Legacy VTK file of the C-alpha trace (Angstrom):
# vtk DataFile Version 3.0
C-alpha trace
ASCII
DATASET POLYDATA
POINTS 201 float
-13.206 4.631 -8.798
-11.951 3.222 -12.099
-8.713 3.483 -13.706
-10.024 6.429 -15.530
-11.262 8.386 -12.668
-7.781 7.990 -10.966
-6.251 8.937 -14.021
-8.219 11.903 -13.838
-7.548 12.311 -10.126
-3.588 12.488 -10.614
-3.664 14.410 -13.877
-2.161 17.475 -12.223
1.384 18.611 -11.983
1.328 18.487 -8.223
1.111 15.359 -6.203
-2.061 14.609 -4.438
-0.213 13.115 -1.555
2.886 14.212 -0.139
6.468 12.542 -1.662
7.416 11.498 1.707
6.590 7.597 2.792
3.266 6.967 4.871
4.416 7.483 8.260
3.527 3.739 9.311
5.119 2.348 6.327
8.595 4.111 7.292
7.920 2.834 10.991
7.570 -0.581 10.221
10.353 -0.985 7.521
12.967 1.452 8.494
14.333 -1.264 10.605
14.208 -3.957 7.603
17.435 -4.399 5.979
17.160 -4.208 2.026
17.341 -7.901 0.983
16.247 -8.232 -2.933
12.921 -7.242 -4.664
10.221 -5.451 -3.258
6.317 -4.660 -5.030
4.321 -2.056 -3.921
0.836 -3.033 -4.956
-1.586 -0.038 -5.749
1.683 2.053 -5.781
0.005 5.566 -6.392
2.360 8.211 -7.508
5.116 6.137 -5.871
5.728 7.776 -2.664
6.621 4.688 -0.648
7.892 2.983 -3.718
10.468 5.662 -4.227
11.221 5.561 -0.792
11.892 1.803 -0.693
14.198 2.008 -3.755
16.213 4.977 -1.865
17.067 2.201 0.556
18.232 -0.023 -1.637
15.184 -2.220 -2.826
14.512 -3.047 -6.380
11.079 -1.966 -6.484
8.184 -3.075 -8.323
5.522 -0.468 -8.562
2.027 -1.632 -9.701
-1.167 0.500 -10.163
-3.727 0.732 -12.532
-3.595 4.035 -13.421
-1.190 5.578 -15.800
-0.939 8.976 -14.712
0.365 7.929 -11.270
2.759 5.656 -12.577
4.276 8.490 -14.781
4.241 10.582 -11.907
5.998 7.991 -9.973
8.547 7.395 -12.357
9.628 11.140 -12.369
9.581 11.241 -8.505
11.849 8.485 -9.086
14.210 10.019 -11.474
14.069 13.284 -9.590
15.295 11.278 -6.687
18.032 9.365 -8.556
16.655 5.736 -8.103
15.106 3.552 -10.075
11.407 2.078 -10.359
10.014 -1.044 -12.483
6.323 0.172 -13.344
3.360 -2.076 -14.095
0.274 -1.025 -15.027
-2.095 -3.495 -14.103
-5.933 -4.222 -12.164
-5.205 -5.786 -9.431
-8.382 -7.692 -9.372
-7.869 -9.481 -12.491
-3.840 -9.430 -12.460
-1.781 -11.956 -10.254
1.954 -11.365 -9.662
4.316 -14.150 -10.023
4.702 -16.307 -6.813
7.533 -16.480 -4.360
9.443 -13.549 -6.460
9.607 -10.834 -3.991
11.350 -10.146 -0.509
8.866 -7.673 0.496
5.275 -6.730 -0.688
3.663 -3.429 0.502
-0.023 -2.733 0.389
-0.576 0.826 1.303
-4.485 2.322 1.355
-5.752 0.008 -1.523
-9.475 -0.062 -0.930
-11.834 -2.558 -3.006
-14.895 -4.247 -2.070
-14.070 -7.062 0.202
-14.746 -9.583 -2.086
-12.080 -8.370 -4.492
-9.781 -7.675 -1.764
-10.271 -11.156 -0.469
-8.526 -12.355 -3.892
-5.881 -9.590 -4.068
-4.380 -10.613 -0.460
-3.737 -14.274 -0.831
-2.056 -13.392 -4.309
-0.031 -10.804 -2.693
1.133 -13.584 0.109
1.942 -15.888 -2.349
3.941 -13.862 -4.239
6.535 -13.147 -1.560
9.396 -15.722 -0.476
9.685 -17.613 2.549
11.127 -15.254 5.301
9.750 -11.935 3.167
7.722 -9.360 4.529
4.185 -8.355 3.954
2.966 -5.127 5.262
-0.585 -3.795 5.140
-1.698 -0.353 6.068
-5.325 1.005 5.220
-8.172 3.131 6.482
-9.526 0.863 9.337
-13.495 -0.116 9.076
-14.224 1.729 12.279
-12.353 5.215 10.893
-15.868 6.622 9.390
-17.498 6.062 12.868
-14.645 7.000 15.330
-12.001 8.656 13.288
-11.586 11.079 10.143
-11.169 10.719 6.249
-10.920 8.160 3.911
-13.390 6.119 2.383
-17.069 6.374 4.273
-18.166 3.326 2.296
-17.889 0.068 4.819
-17.646 -2.344 1.526
-14.225 -0.990 0.745
-12.998 -1.077 4.510
-11.710 -3.961 6.688
-10.508 -4.473 9.824
-6.822 -5.620 10.575
-7.717 -8.937 11.859
-9.788 -9.537 8.318
-6.607 -8.815 6.832
-4.741 -11.373 9.114
-7.120 -14.266 8.665
-6.472 -14.467 4.833
-2.840 -14.012 5.445
-2.410 -17.091 8.276
-2.337 -19.600 5.833
0.912 -18.357 4.272
2.281 -16.445 7.021
3.263 -15.254 10.581
1.694 -12.734 11.803
3.786 -10.255 13.652
1.667 -7.350 14.327
-2.280 -6.712 14.112
-3.519 -3.427 15.013
-5.810 -0.420 14.686
-3.620 2.429 14.460
-4.325 6.201 15.148
-2.985 9.067 12.773
-3.080 12.634 13.257
-5.435 14.331 9.786
-6.265 17.746 9.453
-9.875 18.604 8.253
-10.841 21.404 5.594
-10.935 23.895 7.999
-7.886 23.554 9.446
-8.681 21.399 12.941
-6.485 18.653 14.167
-8.643 14.901 13.979
-7.106 11.776 14.488
-7.884 8.872 11.398
-7.882 5.036 12.607
-5.735 2.681 9.980
-5.667 -0.849 10.103
-2.001 -2.541 10.315
-0.904 -6.087 9.551
3.036 -6.886 9.506
3.643 -10.403 8.370
6.434 -12.693 7.433
5.892 -15.191 4.749
6.762 -18.876 5.881
LINES 1 202
201 0 1 2 3 4 5 6 7 8 9 10 11 12 13 14 15 16 17 18 19 20 21 22 23 24 25 26 27 28 29 30 31 32 33 34 35 36 37 38 39 40 41 42 43 44 45 46 47 48 49 50 51 52 53 54 55 56 57 58 59 60 61 62 63 64 65 66 67 68 69 70 71 72 73 74 75 76 77 78 79 80 81 82 83 84 85 86 87 88 89 90 91 92 93 94 95 96 97 98 99 100 101 102 103 104 105 106 107 108 109 110 111 112 113 114 115 116 117 118 119 120 121 122 123 124 125 126 127 128 129 130 131 132 133 134 135 136 137 138 139 140 141 142 143 144 145 146 147 148 149 150 151 152 153 154 155 156 157 158 159 160 161 162 163 164 165 166 167 168 169 170 171 172 173 174 175 176 177 178 179 180 181 182 183 184 185 186 187 188 189 190 191 192 193 194 195 196 197 198 199 200
């Protein structure tokens, strides 16, 4: 979907997703001492970015939806923290290199040739010793899990992501993780997510 479609999806007063951080983001980063600047790529309504700001990070929330970033700013204000929002199309935009101590990518799904451009730029934006974390719907999810995009062209495995980050970073964790989900009839289901956690060399 393009920016206009996401603007329309986010336009309601309620949050499309809950205000709490993604469970894997919280699990992986809770023990990381805030050490400066963080960037949340494809930040959406800001649930992860706001959580990072609450923990003491100086956060740039980047998304191409103006409506989503406005909601992120409101959520930050409600929580008593500040975000710097950046409206950008990640396919065209490159973050400044060696600027951030943490870069988070949560549920960004673009055609793989575009992801293969975005992911190295994200790695290059991290300072030596900084953290990279990606969480997204796994390529196996349509067949073996529940929810998320069904188009295989916008899905990936953790290993695909790790391969693009290895020239820049040491890979700490490359996993397919299970996540509880609920279908439209209220039944419990299981989703499959790709997770890659790395440290910039």
